[in-house]
PLY file of the C-alpha trace (Angstrom):
ply
format ascii 1.0
element vertex 557
property float x
property float y
property float z
element edge 556
property int vertex1
property int vertex2
end_header
3.54 -132.49 -77.31
3.43 -128.93 -76.00
1.55 -127.62 -73.40
-1.03 -124.72 -74.43
-1.17 -121.02 -72.44
-4.41 -120.50 -70.64
-5.48 -116.93 -69.52
-7.01 -117.52 -65.92
-10.57 -117.59 -65.32
-12.20 -114.37 -63.98
-13.69 -114.98 -60.62
-17.38 -115.05 -60.78
-19.53 -111.62 -60.65
-21.30 -112.39 -57.36
-18.17 -112.83 -55.79
-16.13 -110.09 -56.73
-19.20 -107.88 -55.63
-19.14 -109.56 -52.00
-15.33 -108.54 -51.35
-15.87 -104.94 -52.29
-19.07 -104.53 -49.99
-16.81 -106.41 -47.23
-13.98 -103.65 -47.84
-16.16 -101.01 -47.73
-17.88 -101.74 -44.45
-14.55 -101.99 -42.98
-13.11 -98.58 -44.09
-16.17 -97.10 -42.91
-15.60 -98.48 -39.33
-12.03 -97.62 -38.95
-13.11 -93.93 -40.07
-15.69 -93.67 -37.21
-12.82 -95.26 -34.63
-10.54 -92.77 -35.92
-12.73 -89.91 -35.35
-13.47 -90.65 -31.89
-9.76 -90.22 -30.97
-9.70 -86.53 -31.67
-10.03 -83.68 -28.77
-10.59 -80.04 -29.59
-7.90 -77.90 -28.17
-8.97 -75.28 -24.98
-10.06 -72.08 -26.46
-8.97 -68.99 -25.09
-11.12 -66.99 -22.47
-12.56 -63.80 -24.67
-15.37 -61.94 -22.80
-15.66 -59.73 -25.48
-16.82 -62.90 -28.01
-19.32 -64.62 -25.75
-16.79 -67.28 -24.22
-17.44 -68.71 -20.74
-14.37 -69.80 -18.67
-14.55 -73.86 -17.68
-16.74 -75.01 -20.36
-14.23 -76.07 -22.72
-16.30 -74.24 -25.23
-19.71 -75.59 -25.22
-21.12 -72.47 -24.38
-19.19 -70.73 -27.29
-21.87 -68.27 -28.68
-20.29 -65.88 -30.96
-21.87 -62.47 -31.43
-21.55 -61.58 -34.60
-21.47 -57.72 -35.12
-21.64 -55.91 -38.33
-19.54 -52.68 -39.40
-21.26 -49.92 -39.24
-21.61 -47.79 -41.98
-20.94 -44.02 -41.78
-23.83 -41.62 -42.89
-22.34 -38.54 -44.32
-24.02 -35.59 -42.72
-24.99 -32.78 -44.41
-22.96 -29.53 -44.40
-25.03 -26.76 -42.80
-24.86 -23.29 -44.15
-22.95 -20.44 -42.52
-25.08 -18.84 -39.77
-24.78 -15.49 -38.33
-26.29 -14.42 -35.18
-26.45 -11.26 -33.00
-23.65 -10.93 -30.32
-23.93 -8.35 -27.26
-20.63 -7.48 -26.79
-21.60 -5.98 -23.25
-21.38 -9.74 -22.14
-18.05 -10.24 -22.96
-15.66 -9.33 -20.29
-11.94 -9.55 -20.83
-9.93 -9.29 -17.39
-6.29 -8.40 -16.84
-4.67 -11.98 -17.04
-7.39 -14.50 -18.15
-8.63 -15.51 -21.36
-12.46 -15.48 -21.21
-14.74 -17.23 -23.20
-16.77 -15.59 -25.88
-20.64 -14.77 -24.77
-23.00 -17.88 -24.99
-24.91 -16.41 -27.66
-22.13 -16.09 -30.08
-22.80 -18.51 -33.05
-19.81 -19.73 -34.78
-19.58 -18.56 -38.56
-17.90 -21.80 -40.84
-18.72 -25.23 -41.54
-18.93 -28.48 -39.36
-16.45 -31.04 -39.76
-17.94 -34.20 -42.19
-16.94 -37.00 -41.03
-14.41 -39.67 -42.50
-15.94 -42.76 -44.47
-15.90 -45.70 -41.95
-15.74 -43.96 -39.17
-18.39 -43.75 -36.13
-19.02 -39.95 -35.67
-20.54 -39.66 -31.83
-21.92 -35.75 -32.20
-20.79 -32.47 -34.32
-17.92 -30.76 -32.51
-18.20 -26.76 -33.18
-14.99 -25.74 -35.40
-12.69 -23.36 -33.85
-12.90 -20.16 -35.23
-9.65 -19.10 -37.49
-7.13 -17.27 -35.53
-5.07 -14.18 -37.41
-1.48 -15.43 -36.81
0.60 -13.84 -34.26
2.54 -14.54 -31.36
0.84 -14.39 -27.39
3.75 -15.63 -25.87
5.69 -12.82 -24.94
4.83 -9.61 -23.59
4.84 -6.67 -25.51
5.48 -3.00 -24.18
7.49 0.15 -25.29
11.16 -0.09 -26.25
10.36 -3.99 -28.02
11.63 -4.52 -31.11
11.16 -7.02 -34.08
8.64 -9.38 -35.81
6.10 -9.90 -32.83
5.88 -6.08 -32.95
5.08 -5.79 -36.37
2.57 -8.29 -36.60
1.00 -5.89 -33.88
1.23 -3.12 -35.52
-0.33 -4.27 -38.85
-3.18 -6.14 -36.75
-3.84 -2.69 -34.88
-3.87 -0.94 -38.34
-6.52 -3.78 -39.54
-8.45 -3.14 -36.86
-8.70 0.59 -37.25
-6.29 1.78 -34.25
-2.91 2.24 -35.61
-2.06 4.76 -38.09
2.09 4.99 -37.96
4.62 3.14 -39.48
4.55 -0.46 -39.51
8.53 -0.58 -38.57
8.22 -2.96 -35.54
9.53 -0.87 -32.86
7.01 -0.39 -30.01
6.86 3.38 -29.52
4.49 5.84 -28.19
1.97 5.19 -31.22
1.71 1.56 -30.62
1.10 2.02 -26.77
-1.53 4.57 -27.52
-3.23 2.52 -30.03
-2.87 -1.00 -27.53
-4.64 1.36 -25.02
-7.44 2.45 -27.48
-7.86 -1.12 -28.50
-7.95 -2.21 -25.12
-10.36 0.48 -23.72
-12.63 -0.73 -26.77
-12.86 -4.58 -25.75
-12.89 -4.02 -22.18
-9.57 -5.02 -21.21
-7.15 -2.95 -18.53
-6.25 0.10 -20.93
-2.53 0.25 -20.00
-1.15 0.07 -23.00
1.10 -3.09 -22.64
0.13 -5.95 -24.68
0.17 -9.18 -22.62
-1.14 -12.85 -23.03
-4.76 -11.50 -22.84
-4.50 -8.23 -25.13
-2.75 -10.10 -27.83
-5.42 -12.62 -27.95
-8.28 -10.26 -27.91
-6.20 -8.60 -31.06
-5.94 -11.78 -32.79
-9.16 -12.83 -31.75
-11.91 -13.28 -34.36
-14.37 -11.34 -32.23
-11.82 -8.15 -31.90
-14.16 -5.03 -31.91
-12.58 -2.73 -34.62
-12.35 1.01 -33.69
-14.87 1.59 -36.16
-17.49 -0.79 -34.12
-16.26 0.47 -30.61
-19.42 2.16 -28.33
-17.03 4.63 -27.24
-14.87 7.07 -29.35
-11.86 9.66 -28.52
-13.21 13.05 -27.98
-12.89 15.13 -31.06
-9.86 17.42 -30.95
-11.97 20.51 -32.00
-14.21 20.23 -28.96
-13.99 23.03 -26.61
-13.25 22.30 -23.22
-16.27 24.10 -21.49
-16.92 24.95 -17.65
-20.32 23.15 -16.68
-22.25 20.51 -18.70
-22.62 22.27 -22.24
-20.91 20.24 -24.67
-20.27 16.55 -25.94
-17.76 14.20 -25.29
-16.55 10.32 -24.29
-18.72 8.79 -21.65
-16.79 7.11 -19.30
-18.55 6.88 -16.23
-22.60 7.01 -15.51
-22.65 9.81 -18.48
-19.66 11.54 -17.22
-18.00 13.63 -19.56
-14.16 14.00 -19.36
-13.41 16.81 -21.91
-14.48 19.79 -19.92
-13.49 21.15 -16.86
-15.21 21.64 -13.63
-14.22 23.96 -10.89
-15.61 26.78 -8.38
-18.64 28.17 -9.88
-19.40 25.54 -11.91
-22.85 24.35 -12.06
-25.50 21.61 -13.70
-25.67 17.73 -14.15
-22.06 16.97 -14.59
-20.75 18.55 -11.76
-23.96 16.47 -9.73
-22.38 13.57 -11.58
-18.62 14.43 -10.30
-20.31 14.69 -6.68
-22.23 11.33 -7.05
-19.09 9.62 -7.78
-16.78 11.51 -5.31
-19.66 9.95 -2.81
-19.29 6.64 -3.72
-15.74 6.68 -3.53
-15.97 8.05 0.08
-14.83 11.77 -0.65
-17.99 13.36 -0.05
-20.94 12.79 1.95
-24.40 13.97 2.06
-26.22 14.39 -1.52
-25.17 15.69 -4.55
-26.18 19.32 -4.95
-24.92 19.89 -8.56
-22.85 23.32 -7.23
-19.08 23.15 -7.55
-18.77 24.94 -4.25
-15.25 24.73 -1.62
-16.68 21.56 0.07
-16.79 20.12 -3.38
-13.52 21.44 -4.41
-12.04 20.11 -1.16
-13.15 16.75 -2.31
-11.79 16.90 -5.68
-7.99 17.85 -3.91
-8.48 14.97 -1.70
-9.26 12.75 -4.88
-6.27 14.23 -6.42
-3.86 13.77 -3.78
-5.06 10.10 -3.26
-4.81 8.83 -6.80
-1.17 10.87 -7.67
-2.57 13.57 -10.03
-1.67 17.35 -9.17
-3.81 18.54 -6.35
-5.29 21.68 -8.05
-9.12 21.37 -6.89
-10.06 21.39 -11.19
-11.66 18.56 -12.27
-10.37 18.45 -15.58
-9.63 15.63 -18.83
-7.10 13.89 -16.55
-8.60 13.92 -13.30
-11.90 12.82 -14.72
-10.65 10.31 -16.68
-9.32 8.72 -13.79
-12.32 9.46 -11.13
-14.76 7.49 -13.79
-12.60 4.85 -14.27
-12.50 1.29 -12.64
-9.05 1.67 -11.50
-10.10 5.35 -8.98
-8.68 4.69 -5.70
-11.37 5.01 -2.83
-11.18 7.56 -0.10
-9.79 6.76 3.23
-11.88 9.37 5.11
-14.31 11.82 3.75
-13.01 15.24 3.25
-16.01 17.31 2.95
-19.68 17.28 3.52
-22.51 18.79 1.24
-25.34 19.92 3.68
-25.62 21.15 7.02
-23.87 19.56 10.18
-25.19 20.23 13.40
-25.13 19.41 16.94
-25.91 15.53 18.10
-25.04 14.57 14.45
-22.15 12.12 13.43
-20.25 10.34 10.63
-17.31 11.27 8.46
-18.71 14.56 7.40
-18.54 15.66 10.93
-14.93 14.13 11.25
-13.76 16.33 8.29
-14.91 19.16 9.64
-13.27 18.67 13.12
-10.19 18.35 11.31
-10.54 21.37 8.63
-11.33 23.38 12.16
-8.45 22.17 13.91
-6.14 23.02 11.10
-7.83 26.74 11.33
-7.08 26.60 14.75
-10.75 26.59 16.46
-11.15 23.13 17.86
-8.95 21.61 20.46
-11.32 18.49 20.82
-10.53 15.07 19.43
-11.23 14.31 15.78
-14.10 11.74 16.96
-16.84 12.40 14.74
-19.67 13.33 16.85
-20.84 17.11 16.77
-21.03 17.64 20.26
-20.02 21.32 22.14
-17.06 21.79 21.95
-17.67 21.33 17.65
-20.72 23.68 18.60
-18.26 26.05 19.88
-15.62 25.82 17.43
-18.15 26.76 14.54
-19.69 29.51 16.30
-16.31 31.16 16.84
-15.18 30.45 13.13
-18.84 31.97 12.38
-18.02 35.21 14.35
-14.41 35.63 12.89
-15.82 35.27 9.67
-19.18 37.26 10.03
-21.04 34.76 9.43
-24.44 34.12 11.74
-23.40 32.78 14.57
-25.74 29.76 15.03
-23.55 26.97 16.03
-25.08 25.07 12.47
-22.45 24.12 9.90
-24.83 24.87 6.94
-23.89 25.51 3.10
-22.45 29.05 3.92
-20.59 27.90 6.64
-19.06 24.72 5.23
-17.78 26.59 2.21
-16.06 29.36 4.35
-14.49 26.89 6.47
-13.33 25.07 3.32
-12.47 27.78 1.16
-8.89 28.25 0.37
-8.17 25.16 1.31
-5.27 24.77 -0.74
-6.53 24.27 -4.28
-5.36 26.26 -7.21
-8.92 26.70 -8.74
-9.38 30.15 -7.75
-5.87 31.11 -9.09
-5.86 33.68 -11.95
-3.92 33.07 -14.81
-4.36 32.35 -18.80
-5.92 29.36 -19.81
-3.77 26.55 -21.53
-5.94 26.81 -24.60
-5.29 30.32 -25.13
-1.55 30.47 -24.16
-0.87 27.40 -26.24
-1.74 29.87 -29.62
1.38 31.70 -29.29
3.63 29.18 -26.88
7.14 29.76 -27.69
9.51 27.08 -25.87
13.06 26.22 -26.61
12.98 27.05 -30.32
9.60 25.76 -31.11
6.52 28.01 -31.59
2.88 26.62 -31.95
1.88 26.15 -35.53
-1.63 26.09 -35.71
-4.84 27.98 -38.03
-4.98 30.85 -35.10
-0.91 31.80 -35.15
0.78 33.57 -37.59
3.04 30.22 -38.66
4.94 30.81 -41.83
4.29 29.01 -44.91
7.77 27.25 -44.58
6.72 26.04 -41.01
3.36 24.54 -41.83
4.97 22.81 -45.09
7.71 21.39 -42.45
4.84 20.08 -40.09
2.78 18.45 -43.49
6.06 16.68 -44.46
6.72 15.26 -41.40
3.17 14.01 -40.92
3.21 12.94 -44.39
6.26 10.60 -43.63
4.54 9.22 -40.68
1.23 8.36 -42.85
-0.97 10.75 -40.57
-1.38 13.23 -43.58
-2.27 12.71 -47.15
-2.92 16.00 -48.62
-0.40 18.64 -50.31
2.27 20.46 -48.95
0.66 23.48 -49.85
1.61 25.55 -46.40
-1.68 25.70 -45.08
-2.96 24.81 -41.88
-6.54 23.73 -42.92
-8.92 21.03 -41.24
-6.72 18.45 -43.38
-3.39 19.18 -41.38
-5.50 20.00 -38.36
-6.85 16.29 -38.64
-3.36 15.03 -39.07
-2.32 16.79 -36.22
-4.87 15.33 -34.06
-4.28 11.87 -35.30
-0.71 12.01 -34.15
-1.51 13.86 -30.79
-3.56 10.96 -30.20
-1.52 8.32 -31.03
1.21 9.40 -29.03
-0.53 10.17 -25.71
-0.20 13.56 -26.10
-2.90 16.59 -25.17
-5.31 16.45 -28.10
-5.40 20.01 -28.80
-5.14 20.26 -33.21
-2.56 22.56 -32.60
1.11 21.42 -33.24
2.75 23.17 -30.16
6.33 23.35 -28.81
6.14 19.50 -27.58
4.12 17.95 -30.12
6.69 19.46 -32.76
9.64 18.36 -30.59
7.92 14.78 -30.14
6.67 14.57 -33.96
9.77 15.83 -35.36
12.33 13.70 -32.72
16.20 14.40 -32.58
16.06 16.96 -29.35
18.58 15.52 -27.27
18.46 15.91 -23.10
20.82 18.82 -23.21
20.74 22.58 -22.04
21.28 24.63 -18.72
18.40 25.33 -16.73
17.66 27.06 -13.48
16.37 25.07 -10.86
12.66 25.55 -10.07
10.69 25.18 -7.16
7.82 26.15 -4.86
8.24 29.73 -5.12
9.37 30.26 -8.13
7.61 32.56 -10.96
8.12 33.88 -14.30
8.21 32.64 -17.94
10.22 29.62 -17.09
7.58 28.43 -15.13
4.67 28.99 -17.77
6.84 27.44 -20.05
7.15 24.35 -17.28
3.49 24.31 -16.96
2.84 24.52 -20.57
5.02 21.49 -21.37
3.29 19.72 -18.63
0.42 20.39 -19.79
0.95 19.25 -23.30
2.06 15.86 -21.74
-1.02 15.50 -19.69
0.61 15.94 -16.41
-1.07 19.56 -15.96
-4.70 20.83 -16.08
-4.76 24.48 -14.57
-4.25 27.79 -15.95
-0.92 28.79 -17.01
-0.12 31.27 -14.24
3.88 31.39 -14.15
3.61 30.81 -10.31
5.17 27.10 -8.94
2.08 26.20 -6.60
1.38 22.78 -5.14
-0.53 21.91 -8.53
2.84 22.61 -10.20
4.70 20.41 -7.94
2.70 17.44 -8.18
2.51 17.53 -11.93
6.19 17.64 -11.80
6.64 15.12 -9.30
3.89 12.76 -11.62
6.31 13.34 -14.41
9.53 12.25 -12.78
7.48 8.84 -11.56
6.49 7.99 -14.72
9.99 9.20 -16.43
11.82 7.18 -13.89
13.70 10.29 -12.24
14.52 11.11 -8.97
10.60 11.91 -7.33
11.39 15.32 -5.27
8.82 18.06 -7.24
11.54 19.92 -7.72
12.36 21.07 -11.51
16.18 20.53 -11.70
18.45 19.98 -14.31
17.94 16.48 -15.16
13.81 16.88 -15.18
13.78 19.91 -17.40
16.75 18.18 -19.84
13.93 15.22 -19.95
11.23 17.50 -20.07
12.49 19.44 -23.12
13.74 16.40 -25.28
12.14 13.91 -27.55
12.41 11.66 -25.05
9.84 12.87 -22.78
7.01 10.24 -21.74
3.59 11.53 -21.70
1.30 10.85 -18.67
-0.51 7.15 -19.06
-3.70 8.74 -17.24
0 1
1 2
2 3
3 4
4 5
5 6
6 7
7 8
8 9
9 10
10 11
11 12
12 13
13 14
14 15
15 16
16 17
17 18
18 19
19 20
20 21
21 22
22 23
23 24
24 25
25 26
26 27
27 28
28 29
29 30
30 31
31 32
32 33
33 34
34 35
35 36
36 37
37 38
38 39
39 40
40 41
41 42
42 43
43 44
44 45
45 46
46 47
47 48
48 49
49 50
50 51
51 52
52 53
53 54
54 55
55 56
56 57
57 58
58 59
59 60
60 61
61 62
62 63
63 64
64 65
65 66
66 67
67 68
68 69
69 70
70 71
71 72
72 73
73 74
74 75
75 76
76 77
77 78
78 79
79 80
80 81
81 82
82 83
83 84
84 85
85 86
86 87
87 88
88 89
89 90
90 91
91 92
92 93
93 94
94 95
95 96
96 97
97 98
98 99
99 100
100 101
101 102
102 103
103 104
104 105
105 106
106 107
107 108
108 109
109 110
110 111
111 112
112 113
113 114
114 115
115 116
116 117
117 118
118 119
119 120
120 121
121 122
122 123
123 124
124 125
125 126
126 127
127 128
128 129
129 130
130 131
131 132
132 133
133 134
134 135
135 136
136 137
137 138
138 139
139 140
140 141
141 142
142 143
143 144
144 145
145 146
146 147
147 148
148 149
149 150
150 151
151 152
152 153
153 154
154 155
155 156
156 157
157 158
158 159
159 160
160 161
161 162
162 163
163 164
164 165
165 166
166 167
167 168
168 169
169 170
170 171
171 172
172 173
173 174
174 175
175 176
176 177
177 178
178 179
179 180
180 181
181 182
182 183
183 184
184 185
185 186
186 187
187 188
188 189
189 190
190 191
191 192
192 193
193 194
194 195
195 196
196 197
197 198
198 199
199 200
200 201
201 202
202 203
203 204
204 205
205 206
206 207
207 208
208 209
209 210
210 211
211 212
212 213
213 214
214 215
215 216
216 217
217 218
218 219
219 220
220 221
221 222
222 223
223 224
224 225
225 226
226 227
227 228
228 229
229 230
230 231
231 232
232 233
233 234
234 235
235 236
236 237
237 238
238 239
239 240
240 241
241 242
242 243
243 244
244 245
245 246
246 247
247 248
248 249
249 250
250 251
251 252
252 253
253 254
254 255
255 256
256 257
257 258
258 259
259 260
260 261
261 262
262 263
263 264
264 265
265 266
266 267
267 268
268 269
269 270
270 271
271 272
272 273
273 274
274 275
275 276
276 277
277 278
278 279
279 280
280 281
281 282
282 283
283 284
284 285
285 286
286 287
287 288
288 289
289 290
290 291
291 292
292 293
293 294
294 295
295 296
296 297
297 298
298 299
299 300
300 301
301 302
302 303
303 304
304 305
305 306
306 307
307 308
308 309
309 310
310 311
311 312
312 313
313 314
314 315
315 316
316 317
317 318
318 319
319 320
320 321
321 322
322 323
323 324
324 325
325 326
326 327
327 328
328 329
329 330
330 331
331 332
332 333
333 334
334 335
335 336
336 337
337 338
338 339
339 340
340 341
341 342
342 343
343 344
344 345
345 346
346 347
347 348
348 349
349 350
350 351
351 352
352 353
353 354
354 355
355 356
356 357
357 358
358 359
359 360
360 361
361 362
362 363
363 364
364 365
365 366
366 367
367 368
368 369
369 370
370 371
371 372
372 373
373 374
374 375
375 376
376 377
377 378
378 379
379 380
380 381
381 382
382 383
383 384
384 385
385 386
386 387
387 388
388 389
389 390
390 391
391 392
392 393
393 394
394 395
395 396
396 397
397 398
398 399
399 400
400 401
401 402
402 403
403 404
404 405
405 406
406 407
407 408
408 409
409 410
410 411
411 412
412 413
413 414
414 415
415 416
416 417
417 418
418 419
419 420
420 421
421 422
422 423
423 424
424 425
425 426
426 427
427 428
428 429
429 430
430 431
431 432
432 433
433 434
434 435
435 436
436 437
437 438
438 439
439 440
440 441
441 442
442 443
443 444
444 445
445 446
446 447
447 448
448 449
449 450
450 451
451 452
452 453
453 454
454 455
455 456
456 457
457 458
458 459
459 460
460 461
461 462
462 463
463 464
464 465
465 466
466 467
467 468
468 469
469 470
470 471
471 472
472 473
473 474
474 475
475 476
476 477
477 478
478 479
479 480
480 481
481 482
482 483
483 484
484 485
485 486
486 487
487 488
488 489
489 490
490 491
491 492
492 493
493 494
494 495
495 496
496 497
497 498
498 499
499 500
500 501
501 502
502 503
503 504
504 505
505 506
506 507
507 508
508 509
509 510
510 511
511 512
512 513
513 514
514 515
515 516
516 517
517 518
518 519
519 520
520 521
521 522
522 523
523 524
524 525
525 526
526 527
527 528
528 529
529 530
530 531
531 532
532 533
533 534
534 535
535 536
536 537
537 538
538 539
539 540
540 541
541 542
542 543
543 544
544 545
545 546
546 547
547 548
548 549
549 550
550 551
551 552
552 553
553 554
554 555
555 556
């Protein structure tokens, strides 16, 4: 009989549940035991996250810092403030910050999203492109000069062509800019000057507080007339000389007193004592010593570069026994030169000085009281070497008919031919000084164009196209020709031509006398120095060839 297959009996339910419960307990115990075997790794020290060394991380307490959200700062509207430019003083070689009451015109920077902004920086003004790394001066050429000329033209100081050549026009434009912007007016565009020219704070010619003297104003003697005030109301387009009186003479005397050339108190009378002080100033400052305070002398006198005296030259007022000082020393020296005083120049008015004054008074029909009063002092200082009393024709009058080396003055007062005026207008037009028609009429437009050229070229501003003005304007006159030597004692037409040419070039201020005197010699010496010639005061071949050529360099004073 076959054995039947039977399914195994299923365990009972209670028994199964018990076994599973035991297994779960054992698993739980194993998990607990295994978790106790885990060791946490050492933490790195990080002071910024608040960890402390040596606690195994027990004191770990991270500082949660939220990422700062940038707040957009509203852009303020452009602001404009009034600027007092008198507070802004450029120096020769150092950049100077603008006045502290200047508020920049422009917008503030907008913060970049996601960044933290601490304060708002003042934006840097946009500067016109230009190079300030190299010094530019007469003779320089190239792109930097072109940029300089264009910027000067934009500012109203330069009227010539933008040709990249640093000539007389550019030099004088730079000088005018420097004067208006309180820089040393030397015509050299150094770093400070170029920084100022390209600066957004550059003073335009139209806004300058000082202006160039009008070419149409006639130089006068005394205090009449209007002009540029270089010093404390001191005019520079006038001529002060023996006999002049008034406020301008007083200003002149006070300036001479402050520089140490005069002693005493200003009396507003240009007498021999003042003339002596002017001569001393001219000699000290390398200006022809003629005793006449003309434009060149006055401009230098009222400038910050005027040299102080090493000793007093004369005294205004009275000097008598018992007094002392520089005025007495000057008196003693003058009496010694005249042969009346033999003592030491010690500045003490003693018996010896008194006796010398009495001796001079007797010899000159003055009251012999031993007091050096106004009349006595003027007599003592009279004829002290100046050219103020010399006779001659004024340079302005002489210039109206001047004819030198093939060039004759062209002006409204001369009998100039129509063809010569047309030629003048044509060349002025080609150099952008004249915009009128070539009609051969020397009217106000032509005169203004000549004036503008003279100002730009550094020539004497007369409004007349004199021989030197034409020679430099037309160009092409070489350093050639044969000339007779002129020196002290020479006289005649050749000396007159020399004097007027030096006048146009601003080296000579006196009358056209035709006499080669000390004033003429000093003017020649200054011309020689500026033009790189041998400085001997003698107008020889080299000096006259340069003087009558298109290469002649005007005075820089």
